[in-house]
N, C-alpha and C positions, 0 to 999 in steps of 0.2 A: 664683073664690073663692081664695086662697092655701092653700100646702102649708108648713107645716113640716117644715124637713129638719133634721141633728143632725150633726155632725162632732166625733168625742171619741174619741180626742186629735187637735189638729189640727196638732201637732209631729209630727218625724218622729223625735226625741229625746227634746226637753224638752216633758214631756208637761204634765196640769193644766192643759190650755185647753181649753175646749166654746166649739163655735160655734151659735148655732141661727138658721135663715135663713128669713123666711116668702118662698115665690116665688109670684110672681102674674105670668101671661101670660110666662111664661120667663125672669123678671128679679126681684133679690131688691128687696122694695118693705121690710121690716124685720130687723134683725138684732141678736142680744143676744150677747155675748161675757161669758166664765165661767172665771172661774180657781177651778178643784175641788180647791185644797187649800191650806190654811191657811199662813202662815210662822209666825210668833209668835218670832222670834229676839230681837225687841225685850225682852221679858220674860227672858230668857237673859241679857244684859248689864246688868240691871239690877243695883247694888250692887257691881258689881265696879269694880276702877280704870282708869280711861278709857285709858290707856297700852296696856293687855289686849286690849283691845274691838276691834283689829283682826284676831286670830287669831282671833275667834268669827262674827264678822259674814261673814268672805271667806270662810267654808264656806256662804253663801250659794247661792253657784256657783263650780262648778268650771268653765265653758266662757269664758266672757272672764274667766279666772281674774287674782285681783287686785286687779279693780277697785274694790271694797269695801272690802279692807284700806286701799289708796290712800286711798280718802275717807276712813276713819273716822283716819287720821293725820291728815289736815286740817283735820277739823273739831275735834282735838284740839288741833292746833297752835292754828287760828284762835281758841278758846275763850282759852287763855292768850297770845294775841299772840306764836308761838313763829316765824320765819324759819328756811328749812331752809339749809344752804351751798350755792354752785354749783354743786358736782360733784355732790351730792345731786339738787339739782334735774334736773340731768342723765340722771343716771343711771335717777330715774322715770320719766323722757320716756323713755328709750331701752325701757323696759319695759314701758310701756302703748302707746308705739308698736308694740315686739312683738308684743304681746299682740292689740293689732289688725289687724295684717297675718294673722298667723294665723288669727285670728274672722271675718274677712272674706272668707277665701279659702274656710274651711271652709262658710259657709254657705253661700256661691253655688255651690260644688259639690257638697256634702254633705247641705244641709239645703234648699236652692231649687233646686236646676239640675234635680233630676228633673220637678218642675213647668212645665221649657218642653223640657226632652230625652225622646225616648221610645226606652227603651231597648230594647224588640225589636226598634224599625225599624233597630239598628244591624246588626241578625242580615243585613239584606239590602243593605248599602250594598257598595258596588263598592270595593273597598281602592285601588285603582290612583288613584278619583277624588276619595278621601279625602285620600287624600296630597298630591294638587294643591292639593287646597282648601286645606289646612292651612298648605302653605308659602304660597299666598297672604296668610294671615292672618297670618305671623310668617315671623322664621328660628329657631325653637325646634330644635333639632337630631332627635327624634325624631317624626320625620314621616315618613320613608320607606313605599314599600308595603311592605316587609316588615314593617314595625314595626307596621300596620294590620293588616296578614293574619293575623300572629300575634295578636294581640289578639282579631281577630273570632273566629276559631277558639278561643280560650280561654275568649271568652264566648258559643259555641256550646256547649263542654262544660257549660258551667255551668250554662246554661237545661235541657241535657239531662240534667243528673243529677238535677234537683229540688229543688236547694237552694238559691234565691233568695233566701233570708233576706229584707231591706227591701224587695226588689224584688217580692216574690210578691204585695203587695197595689196593685200600681200600675194606673193607669188606663190600661194601655198602649192603643194604638187609638186614644184618643179624638179626635177631631176637633179641639178644641182645638192639639194637637200640630200645630206648622208645619214644624218644619225638615225638611231633606232627609235620608232615608239616612246620606247620609257625613256631614252635620254634625253628626249624632246619635252617628255612630260615633268621632266628631272629640271629641265633650264625654263621649263615657264614658271615651275613653282619660285626655284629662283629669282626671277624677273619678277615676282608681286611681291619677294618678301623684301629686294632690294629698293621697291620704291618706298616701304617704310622706313628701313633700316637707313637710307640716303637724308633722311629730314633729322635725326639723330646728330650727324657728324659736322651739318655747317652749325650747329650750337654753338659749337666754340669759337667761329666768326663773332656769335654777339656776345660772348663774353668779354674777348681782347678787344673789338671793334665796334662793339654796341649794336651790330644790325647783319643781316644777311637776307639778298645780297647787297653787293657794295659797302662794306664794313668801311669802317673808318680808319685814316691812315692821317701820320703826320710828317713835314717834315722833321729830322733831326731826333725822331724816338718813334713811341707810338701814343695814341690818344687813350691811354688809360692808366690807370695809381692802382697799386697795388700796395695792400696792409691786410695781413691776415688777420687780425684781428677788430677790422674796419668793417660793420654792415653794409656802408656804400660804396666800399672800394670792391676788389678784387681778393674775396678773402679767400678762408684755409678753405671754406664749402665748396666755393666756385674752383677753387681750383682741383680740389679731389675730382670734382665733376669732370673736368677738361682729362684726367689722367684716365677717368672711366670709362669716359666717351673714344678715348684715344685705342684703351684694350679692347672695349666691344669693338672697334672700325677694322683691329688689326687679326680678332676672332674672326670676323665672317670675309675678310681677305683671304686669311686662312683654310678657312672650313668648306668655303663656299664658291669663290669668286678662283682661288688658285686652280681647287679641283675640279671643276668645272671646265676651265681653260685648257685644262691637260686633255680633259675628257673630247670638247672640240678638235684639240690639236693632235690627237690621236689618230683622229674620223678621216679627217682632211690633211694630214700630212702630206702623203703621196702626191698628189695634183697641185697644194697649195701653197707648197713652201717651192716652188717653181713659177709661179705668176707673180707680178705686180710690184718687179723691184725696182723701177722708177730711175733715177737719174745717176742713184750711185754715189752720188757727194753728198755726206753727210755733217751739219754744223751744228755745236751746241756752245752757247753762250757760258754753260755750268751755274750752278745754283747750290742752296745751301751752305753759307760762309759761317764753317766754325770758328774765325779768329778773326772777324774783322773781313767787311764785304771787297775789300782792295785787295786783299791776299788771298787772291785766285790759286794759290796752291793747297790750299785747305778745303776747297767746298769737297762738299760731298758728294756733287756732279762735276767732273771736269768741264775744262775749257776747251776748246780745239776742233778741227774739223779731220777730218777721213775721207780720201779722196781716191775716186771714183779706177785712179791709173794705178793706184796702188790694189784696190780690192782683186783687177780683173789679172794682177799677177799671184795672187794670193799672198800678199802681204797686209794682216791684220795687225801689226803691230805698230804704225806711224801716224803720228797726229800732229798735224801744222795747226800754226797759234793763230789766234784772229785780234785785230785790232780794230774795232768799232770806229774808234776816230779816226781811221788813216782814210783820205780822200781816196787811195789807191788800192782799198779793199772792199768796201761795200758801196754800193752805187745804187740806184734806182732807175730803169727805165720803162718809159712808155710807149714804146715803136705799138703795141698792140693795144694798148689801154686808154680810155676816154678823157686823157688829161692832154695838155699841151704844158710844153715848155720854153723859155722866151728862147731860149739856142736851139730849140727845133728838137722832130720827133725822134733822131737818134740821140739825141746828147743824152749821158747818164750822169746822175746828180748824188753826191754824197748826200747823206740824210740835212745837214747844216744849211747845207745851200739846196735844200728841198722847195719845191713849188707845190701845191693844190690848185689849179688852175682848172676848170671843168673844161672837157672839148667835146660833149657828145655830139657825134655823126654815124651812130648806130641804127638799124632799125627801130622803127617803133614797133613797142608790142603791141596786143599777140603779132607774133611774128614767126614765119616756117624754120628758118635756118638764119643761124648767123653770118655776117658778113666775114670772114676769117682771113681774107686778105687785107683786111684793112683793122681796124682796132675793132674788138670785141669784148672788152671787159673791164668793168671797174676795179680792178685790181690792178696794179702795179706789178713790177715785173725784178725784184730784186736780185740782185748777183752781187757774188764773192769772189774777186778778182776774175770779173765777168763768166764766171761759172755759175751755173743753177747750183742750189742746193735743197736737199731735203731736211727737213726738222722735224722735232716731236720723240716723241720715247726712244723708238727705235734708234735714231740719230743718237741722242743720249746716251743709252745702252753701248751701242756700237763706239763710241769717242771712248768712253769709259773703261771699254773693253779692249780696247787700241791703246790705250795710256797705261792699262796695267793695274786698274783700279782692282782690290782685292775684293772688294764684294760684289760688286756686277760681274765679274770674271767667274765668280765660285759660283753664283748664281746662275748665271750662264753658260758656263759647263756641265754643272748639274744637270738642268733640263735638257743639254742636248743628247746627254747619255743617256738619260730618262725617255726620250723621244726618240734615241737612235739617228740622230739626224748631223750633218756636220756644218759647221758653222755660216757655210754658205749661205744654209738654209733660213736666216735670220731676212737675209736680202729676196724679202717677198711680202706679200699681203698675210699669212699667216704669222710672219716673221715678225710684221710689224704689231701685228695683234697681243701674240705673245709678250714682245719687248715690253706696252705698253702695262701686264699683268705683272711681270719681273716685276719691273720698276714698282708698283704700289706695293710690293711684298716688302721691299725695302724700304720705304718711305715710312712706311707702319712702324719698322723698327727706330727709323730715325726720330721720327716724333717721336718716340716715347725717351728717345737719348734726349731729344734738347728738350723735351719738359723732366728730366730728372736735373739737368745742365740749370734749368731753371730755377729750382727749389734750390739746388746747390747755390747760384750766385745770391739769390734774394738773401744769404745771408748774410752777404757782404753787401749788398746795395740795392736799394731798390728805385732805384733813377732808373726813369725811362726816357726821358729826352735831355738833347744837347742846345741847350740853351743859345749854344751860337748862332745854331740855324736861326732864330728871331731877333739876331742883332741887325738892325737895317744899316747900322752902319761898315758891315762886311759886302754890302753889294759894290763891287766894282762895274768901271761904265760900261763894259761888256763882256760875258763871260758866255759859255758852253759847254753843255755837259751832257753825258749820255748816262740812262739809264738801263742795264740788262737785268734779266729776269730770263728762268726758264719755265714758259706759264707749262700748264698742263700738256698744249698742243704744241709748246717747242719753241725754237728762240724769238723772243720778245725784246726790242730794241725802241727806248722813247729817248728822240734827242731835242735838245732846248737849247736857243740860241736868246740870250736876257740882254736888254738895255737898260740899264739902272734895274728900277725892281720890276719889269715888264715885261711878259715874253714878244719878242720880236718873231720869233720864227718857233714853230713845233712840229716835228715829223714823228709819227710812229712807223715801225716797220714790224709787222706782226707774225706769227708763226703761218697764218693761211695765207699772207702774202708771200713768201717764198716758198709755201707747197702749190698753191691754186693758180699762181699767177700763169698768165699769157707766156707763150717762145717770147724771144727777142728779136732784134733786128739779124742774129745771127741763124736764125730760125733753129736754137736750142730751146728744149722742152723743158720746162718747172716738171715737179714732182707728178701732180696728180696725172697731167696729160703723157709722162713718160711711163708711170706705172701702167698704164691700158693698155699701152702697145704689145702688140702678141695675145691678149687675152680672147680666149675662144668663149664665145657665145654661142649657147644653146639655141634660143630664141629672139632674135631683135623686138618682138612683143612682149615681152618679160628679160628684161637685161638684168636679170639678179647680178650677173658676174662683177657687171660695171659698178654696181651698186655695194658690193661687197670690197672691191679693191677700194675706191674711193672711201667710205665709210671704214676702212682701217686708219686711215691719217685722222679721222675724228673731225670733219672738218666745221666749220664753226664761221657762220659770216653774220648771221643776226637771227631774228625769231619770227618775222613774219613778213610781206610781200604786200601793199594793196597798191595799183595803179592807177592813176588819176591822168585826166587829159590835160590841157592846156588850160581850159575853165573850168576845172576843181570835180568834174564827175568820174562816177567810179569807172574803171576799164571792165577789170579783172582781178581775181583772187587767186592767187596762186594754192593748191590745196596737195598735201603729200602725206605718207604713210608712214 
């Protein structure tokens, strides 16, 4: 008989995600993913000037900050046929790249590493052995015996004080942890170092976008002026700081993040490259344009789809095109979601015709279990040609690999060779985690390429805005456009329909909508639910294995949940670790 267990919330910081899993004979037989908070910001931007929307939708998330704002201005530019100047394109690329680098490192260390790393085990480590092991991993300077001794003493005092904070509810000692005490101590040291390091990367957003989180964007370009000799503009000193920060970021990724990722990979590869494959369909909208946003063939990240039917035949060199404007390709369903459509629960709508009409008929929290025969999530269910898709770093790397993109192909092949693994190992929980790290390494190099190109371009032009975007005479009676971006967590699309100079309809299909959505009316599971099927769970009371797989996607829904009754009284606050 199957046992239903609940993990709610499943994220360490961004809450609002509930996983229910049915376990039979120690293995997950079925799983359900539920987003437990409504978004609804689409209704807030209705009737506003489209050029202002970026400032509202950017507040959807402050984690991979700025990506929604970038996608919004791209949607408006697409609707009006506006191209941005070359310098603005490069600055957007640098800002997006800086966000990726910071976000991926934060995810690995602060949102996912503790799924692989046993903090308490580090208390038993031999600092001398940890130092020797760290120096074998890389030439990172913070690897002395004294450094690890001091760190371990600090950690012991921290534990003895009882002030464990986010570490208090960990499943420490769980048999699924495989690293040695010394490896755990190395990882904990780098966890703490990454906390300090990540604050520096986002300063790039403050230089080009004025602030972080939620840096400023602008339809038609970027909201910053560059004059190398002007104190009140982005001058030579600030540009040099950007280059230095990118170099520091690349150094941390190459000497700390990637070596730690390989350390984890070698220990867990035998089991965790065979678990967590998911729906096996992968979507990437592509990003980092190098010759104009409309010239998709020159993106650093290719656009396209890799399908399960090919992967199961061993074919990993076929990529299908994707057209986000086509009503026959992308549709959102609500069969198991707390929304309603005028056409009924079984209808699928392209986002240009999308509706955001709430229809909550679920259990009132707190509740024991979801009623999964009915609606059970605030997340809609997007499909590409009625197929579920996984999005994110693994999808991007697989699409690039299948397309023969040289940089992605080389780094994947080199890593698989170093770990003595076949390409199919990528289709897993650990493969998903590895893909994020390899992508980060590439983006560190790309960011410096973009910076160097920006400096060269400044010798030709310092123009950062296409003024046509601010010519109100350009607005037609009706227009529609789509902005596509690869956010750190995956394919992101904003769809806008305008009437004169006002928003008539605005819909967003975000990465976690693809991955975390409930099953559709055909019973097809989306990525989270599918990835859990077949996962062994050692102890249902401590479901580390579930958390490990779901965290490999880097789930992100929101930051906190407070529930109130209809009179405004507080009911419950969810806690996480």
